[in-house]
N, C-alpha and C positions, 0 to 999 in steps of 0.2 A: 504494500500500500504506500509506504513511504517512498520507495524507489520509483513507483509510477508517478507520484505527485512531483518528485524532484525532476523526473524526465520531462514532464509537461512544463515545468517552469524554466528549464534550461533551453528547451527547443526554441521558444520565441526569441531568446537572447541570441542564439546562433543565427536565426533567420534575419534579425535586425542587423547583425554584424555582416552577414553575407550580402544583404542589400546595400549596406554602406560601402563595402569593398567592391561591389560589382561595377562601380563607375570606373575604376582603374584596375580591373581584374587582369586584363591582358598585360599591362605593364608590370604588375606584381608577379605574375607567373613568369614573365621573361626574366625579371631580375632574380627571382628565386632559382631559376634554372642556371643562370650565370654564376650565382654563388655556389651552387652544387657542383658545377663544372670546375670552378676555381678550387674547391676543396678536393675534388678528385685528382687534380694535377699534383697533389702531394704524393700520390702513389708512384708515378714515374720519377719524381724527385727522390723519394726513398730508394727506389730501385737503382738510380744512378749512384747514390751514396754507397749503397751496398756493393755495387759492382766495382767502384773505385777501391773500397777497402778490401774486397776480395782479391783484386790484382796486387795491392800493396802487401797483403799478408801471404798470399799463396804464390805470387810471382808469375802467375799465368792466368789467362782468361780475364774477363771483365773489360773495363775501359780504362784509358789513361786518365791521369789526374786532370790534364788540360781539357779533354773532351767531357769528362764528368762535371768539372767545374763550370765549363761553358754551358752545357746543357742544363745544369741546376739553376744557374743565374737566368738563363732564358725562360725557363719554366716559372721561376719566381717573378720575373717581370710580367709574364703573361697572367699570372695569378693576380698580381697587383692591378693590372689593367682591367681584368674582369671584375674584380671587387669594386674598383672605382666606378665602372659603368653601372654595376648593380646597385651600389649605394646611391648613386645619383638618380636612377630610375625610381627607387623606393622612396627617397626623400621627396621627389617631385610628386609622386603618386599620393603620398601621405598628406602633403600640403594641399593638393587639389581636393582630396576627400574632405579634409577638415574645413577648408574654406567654403566649399559648396554646401556641406551639411550645415555649417553655421549660418550661411545665408538663407538656406531653406527654413531653418528654425525661426529666424528673425522675420522672414516674409510671412510665414504661417501665423506667428503670434501677432504680427501687425494687422492681419486681416481678421483675426478671431475677435469676437465680442464677448465670449463667455470665458469661464475659468480655464486656465491652461491644463492640458493633460500631463505636463511635466512637473506640476506643482506650483508653488508661489514664485514671485519674481526673483527671490534670492536663489531658489533651486534652479530656475531657468537660467540665471546668470552663471551659476556654477557649471551647468550643463554646457552652455555655449562657450565657456572659457576653459575651465580646468579639465572637465571630463572629456571634452572633445580632443584636447591636446594630448590626453593619455592614449589616443589612437596611434599617434606617431611612433612610439616605441614598439607597439604591436606590429605595425606595418613594416618598420625598418629592421626589426630584429626577429620577431616570431615567424613571420612568413618565410624568410630565407632559411632560418634554422629548421623549420619543418621540412623544407625541400631537402636540406642536407641530411637530416635524419632518415629520410625515406630512401636515400641512395647510397651515401658514403659508407655507413656501417655494413650494408649488404655486400658492397664491392670488396671491402676489406675482409669481411668474413669469407667470401668466396675465394679470394686469393689465399687466405690463411689455410683453408681446407685443401686447396690445390697443392700447397707446399707441404703441409703436415696436418693430418687429421687431429693430432694431439693439440697442436696450437689452436686449431679451429674450435675444438671442444672447450678449451680454456677460455677463449674469447667469448664463446657462446654462453658460458656460465657467468663470467665476471662482467661482461659488457653491460647487461641489463641492470646491474646494481645502480649505476649512476642515474639513468633516466627514471627508474622506479622511485628512487628517493627524491629526485627532483620533482616528480609528480606529487608525492606525498607532502613535501614542504610547500609546493605550489598551491595545493588546496587550502592549506592554512593561511597562506599569504593572500589568496583570493578572498576568503571570508573577511580577513582583517581589512583589506583594501576596500571592500564593498561597504563595510560599516563606517570606514573613514570618509568615503565619498558621500554617504548618506548624511553624516554629521555635518559636513561642509554645507550641503544644501539647507539643512535645518538652521544652522547658524546664520546663513545669508538671509533666509526668510525672516528670522527673528530681527536681524539688523534693519531690514527694509521696513518691516511693520513698525518697529519702534521709532525709526526716523520719521515716518509719516505722522505719527501721533506724538511727536516730541513736545509741541506746545501744550497739548492736553495733559500730558504726564506732569509737566511742570506746574500747571494750575492745580492738579489734584495732589501734588506732593508725592508722586509715585516714583520719583527718581531713584531713591535707595533700593526699592524693590526691583526696578529695571536693571540697575547695576548688578544686583545679586544674581538676576537671571543670566545676564551676560557672563558673569564670572563662572557660573555653573556650566553654561554651554561651552565657554572657552576651555575650561578644565576638562570637560568630556572630550572635546576635539583634540586637546593636547594628549590625553590618555590614549585615544585611538591612533593618533599619529605615532606615538612611541610604541604602540603595539605593532604597527606595521614595520617600524624600524627594527624592533626586536626580532620579528620573524625574518626580516632581511638578513640581519647579522647571523642569526641562528642557521638560516639556510646556507649561507656561504661557508660556515664552519662545517656543517654536516656534509655538504657537497665535496668539500676538500677532503674530508675523512674518507668518504666512500669512493671518491676518485682515486685516492691513494690505494685503497683496498682493491679497486678494480684493476689498477695498473699492476 
């Protein structure tokens, strides 16, 4: 029952996100493929390094130091070029999505005569400014990371099994440790971030309402009570902000630990 309810609440969020990204879906896909290709070029770089060391240690086979170094640097330059192109495409796509979405929200609210579906004016301002800007890291980091995860580990795993089944089995067991614990920590960070964003909208609504009624509050002598409300709301926001930071620092520590174990 709980799982079904959770699935129903998550699905609309994914649909909204897909609708927002559909405007620049082609550019995001192209950039994600470029980042995946850039990451895959590490494989021939590693092969060149191994070939050079093989010739230095065994005295036969492999490639010379000059050829290996030249090839390694050429592949490194190609990786840098692909990463530069991909990051430029992703940044422009993110800026376009945020700008058009913000303009659509403003146009819709300007034409609306009833209460906003996004909440009060403070929540609407938080959505148009802070919450939309949070899409940029998602577009510029998550989308290419998702493309890399779908391709690079599979290629490395296939090459490992091709050379040695024992190495492939070790990677198959140790490799998932890192993404699994990233997902576990990510769920905690997601909940803390959602509470933090909700509290920002609530505080903005409170500020706008109290500013509109500032003269009446002075006449009624309610200033101390309003100050106490602001202090309580600000402390709640500070606590939620620190909760997000605690999760962030904990996640980095945990990921370093399990990355070391995976290696």
